[in-house]
C-alpha positions in Angstrom: 0.0 0.0 0.0 1.1 3.6 -0.5 1.6 6.2 2.2 -0.8 8.6 0.5 -2.5 9.2 3.8 0.6 9.6 5.9 0.0 12.2 8.6 -3.7 12.1 8.0 -6.4 11.0 10.4 -9.4 8.8 10.0 -12.3 9.4 12.4 -13.9 6.2 13.4 -17.4 6.0 14.9 -17.3 2.2 15.5 -18.4 0.9 18.9 -16.1 1.1 21.9 -13.4 -1.5 21.6 -14.1 -2.2 18.0 -11.6 0.0 16.2 -8.8 -2.6 15.5 -9.9 -3.4 12.0 -10.1 0.4 11.2 -6.6 0.9 12.6 -5.2 -2.0 10.5 -6.8 -0.6 7.3 -5.6 2.9 8.1 -2.1 1.7 8.8 -1.7 0.3 5.3 -1.9 3.9 4.0 0.1 5.5 6.8 -2.9 7.1 8.4 -3.8 7.5 12.1 -7.2 6.7 13.7 -9.1 9.0 16.1 -11.6 6.7 17.8 -14.9 8.6 18.6 -17.2 5.8 19.9 -20.8 6.9 20.5 -21.9 3.5 21.8 -20.8 0.1 23.0 -22.2 -3.4 22.3 -24.0 -5.4 24.9 -24.8 -9.0 24.2 -28.3 -10.3 25.3 -28.1 -13.5 27.4 -31.6 -13.7 28.8 -34.3 -16.3 28.1 -36.2 -14.0 25.9 -33.2 -13.6 23.5 -32.7 -17.4 23.5 -36.4 -17.9 22.5 -36.3 -15.2 19.8 -33.1 -16.7 18.3 -34.4 -20.3 18.4 -37.5 -19.1 16.4 -35.4 -17.1 14.0 -33.0 -19.8 13.1 -35.9 -22.2 12.6 -37.1 -20.2 9.6 -36.6 -21.3 6.0 -34.2 -18.3 5.5 -32.0 -16.7 8.1 -30.3 -13.3 7.8 -27.6 -12.0 10.1 -26.9 -8.3 10.0 -23.4 -8.1 11.5 -20.5 -10.0 13.0 -21.6 -8.9 16.4 -25.0 -10.6 15.8 -23.2 -13.8 14.9 -21.0 -13.6 18.0 -24.0 -12.9 20.3 -26.1 -15.7 18.7 -23.3 -18.3 18.9 -23.0 -17.5 22.6 -26.7 -18.4 23.0 -26.8 -21.6 21.0 -24.8 -23.6 18.4 -25.4 -22.3 14.9 -26.1 -25.0 12.4 -28.0 -24.9 9.1 -30.4 -27.7 8.4 -31.1 -29.1 5.0 -33.1 -26.8 2.8 -32.3 -23.6 4.7 -30.6 -20.6 3.2 -28.4 -18.5 5.6 -27.6 -15.0 4.5 -25.3 -12.3 5.7 -25.3 -8.5 5.1 -21.6 -8.6 4.2 -18.5 -10.6 3.9 -17.3 -10.1 7.4 -20.6 -11.4 8.8 -20.4 -14.4 6.4 -16.9 -15.2 7.6 -18.2 -15.0 11.2 -21.0 -17.4 10.4 -18.6 -19.8 8.7 -16.3 -19.8 11.8 -19.4 -20.5 13.9 -20.2 -23.6 11.8 -22.5 -22.5 8.9 -20.6 -23.5 5.8 -22.8 -22.0 3.0 -23.7 -18.4 3.4 -25.3 -16.1 0.8 -23.8 -12.6 0.6 -24.9 -9.7 -1.6 -22.4 -8.0 -3.9 -23.5 -4.7 -2.4 -23.1 -4.8 1.3 -25.9 -2.7 2.6 -29.7 -2.9 3.1 -30.4 -2.3 -0.6 -28.0 -5.1 -1.6 -29.6 -7.5 0.9 -33.0 -6.8 -0.5 -31.8 -7.6 -4.0 -30.8 -11.2 -3.0 -32.6 -13.9 -4.9 -32.7 -15.9 -1.7 -35.0 -13.3 -0.2 -37.0 -12.4 -3.2 -39.7 -15.0 -2.7 -42.3 -13.8 -0.2 -43.3 -17.4 0.6 -41.8 -18.7 3.8 -40.4 -17.0 6.8 -37.1 -15.0 7.2 -35.3 -15.0 10.6 -33.6 -11.7 11.1 -30.8 -11.8 13.7 -29.8 -8.3 14.7 -29.9 -5.6 17.3 -32.7 -3.1 18.2 -32.9 -0.7 15.3 -30.8 -3.0 13.1 -31.8 -3.2 9.4 -35.3 -1.8 10.0 -35.4 -1.0 6.3 -34.8 -4.6 5.4 -37.6 -5.8 7.6 -40.0 -3.2 6.4 -39.4 -4.0 2.8 -39.5 -7.8 3.3 -42.8 -7.4 5.1 -44.1 -5.1 2.3 -43.4 -8.0 -0.1 -45.6 -10.3 2.0 -42.7 -12.1 3.8 -43.1 -13.0 7.5 -40.1 -11.8 9.4 -39.2 -13.4 12.7 -36.9 -11.0 14.5 -34.3 -11.9 17.1 -32.5 -9.1 18.9 -29.4 -10.8 20.3 -27.4 -7.7 21.2 -27.9 -4.0 21.7 -26.0 -0.8 20.9 -25.9 1.2 24.2 -25.2 5.0 23.7 -22.2 6.2 25.7 -20.7 9.6 26.3 -17.9 10.4 23.8 -14.4 10.2 25.3 -13.6 13.8 26.6 -10.0 13.2 25.5 -11.0 12.2 22.0 -13.4 15.2 21.7 -10.6 17.6 22.9 -8.2 16.1 20.4 -10.8 16.4 17.6 -11.3 20.1 18.4 -7.6 20.8 17.9 -7.0 18.4 15.0 -5.6 20.4 12.2 -4.3 17.5 10.0 -6.2 16.3 6.9 -9.0 14.0 8.1 -11.7 11.8 6.8 -14.8 10.6 8.6 -15.4 6.9 8.0 -19.2 6.7 7.7 -20.8 3.3 7.7 -23.6 4.0 10.2 -26.0 6.8 10.1 -27.2 6.0 13.7 -23.6 6.3 15.0 -23.2 9.8 13.4 -26.6 11.0 14.8 -25.6 9.7 18.2 -22.2 11.4 18.1 -23.1 14.9 16.7 -25.3 16.2 19.5 -22.6 15.4 22.0 -19.9 17.5 20.4 -19.2 21.0 21.7 -19.1 23.8 19.0 -15.3 23.7 18.3 -15.2 19.9 17.9 -18.4 19.8 15.9 -17.1 22.5 13.5 -13.9 20.5 13.1 -15.8 17.3 12.3 -18.1 19.0 9.8 -15.0 20.4 8.1 -13.7 16.9 7.6 -14.0 15.0 4.3 -16.4 12.0 4.5 -16.1 8.6 2.9 -19.6 7.1 3.0 -20.4 3.4 2.4 -23.6 4.1 0.5 -25.6 6.7 -1.3 -28.0 6.9 1.6 -25.2 7.7 4.0 -23.7 10.2 1.6 -27.1 12.1 1.5 -27.3 11.9 5.3 -23.8 13.5 5.6 -24.8 16.3 3.3 -28.0 16.8 5.3 -25.9 17.3 8.4 -23.7 19.9 6.8 -20.7 18.0 5.5 -19.6 19.5 2.2 -17.1 17.0 0.8 -18.4 13.5 0.5 -16.9 10.6 -1.4 -18.4 7.1 -1.9 -16.7 3.9 -0.8 -17.3 0.5 -2.4 -18.7 -0.8 0.8 -18.8 -0.6 4.6 -15.6 -2.5 5.4 -12.7 -0.5 6.8 -10.6 -1.4 3.8 -13.3 -0.1 1.5 -13.5 3.2 3.4 -9.8 3.6 3.6 -9.4 2.9 -0.1 -11.9 5.6 -0.9 -10.1 8.0 1.4 -6.8 7.2 -0.3 -8.4 7.7 -3.7 -9.9 11.0 -2.6 -6.5 12.2 -1.2 -4.7 11.3 -4.5 -7.4 13.1 -6.5 -7.1 16.2 -4.3 -3.3 16.2 -4.7 -3.7 16.1 -8.5 -6.3 18.9 -8.5 -4.4 21.1 -6.0 -6.1 23.4 -3.5 -9.8 24.1 -4.3 -12.8 25.4 -2.5 -15.0 23.1 -0.5 -17.2 20.9 -2.8 -20.7 19.8 -2.3 -20.8 17.0 -4.8 -20.9 13.3 -4.1 -18.2 11.5 -6.1 
């Protein structure tokens, strides 16, 4: 990898303790990571979660929305696909987590977001039930669209995202951060949890950052919140986001200094 992002910062909104993959991806380009976690993950271990999960994985089709959903589910019961079932994952990281947990064949959309999931042939037929293994608020668009098609969705909420106060040290660092910076945006809920917590100086510094968004929807959300410079990544994985940041940095170097832009590239 090149050092095109050497001296630059990537602002990560991933859950507390979940920034390692972002740091690895950033390191390949020489970038630093500023962890700004607006929430943490809490696994559900109660009887209600066990019952929901048992019902969800008994469906003809089962959809997991994140590696955390796989981890939480595997702690509640062994994950095994029976004959005739189709197990799906929102993205490749979730698919790998399922395979490590014992599910050999996993269907993954080429586009790793809600729209990509909804395009899967495995989920197109409204006949039969879909078990959705997720967190509260997780992939609500997927559930709504599947139900609009006439599919019965059996939801299992096996973990939760608990809002937490932003690290005062990270907020103070952001307020003074004068290096080139990119906000890695793969969760609109994380952004909307973080923004209200930022004092004026830190908020202004964040809004003056470039954004690499994992989808058109998130790019539009970034613009709606006042970000002027938004680039699109190929997907939500840290390596996708960092590749987009590196491409954006290279393009900026070729262009030279220019006014803030409001287009989505």
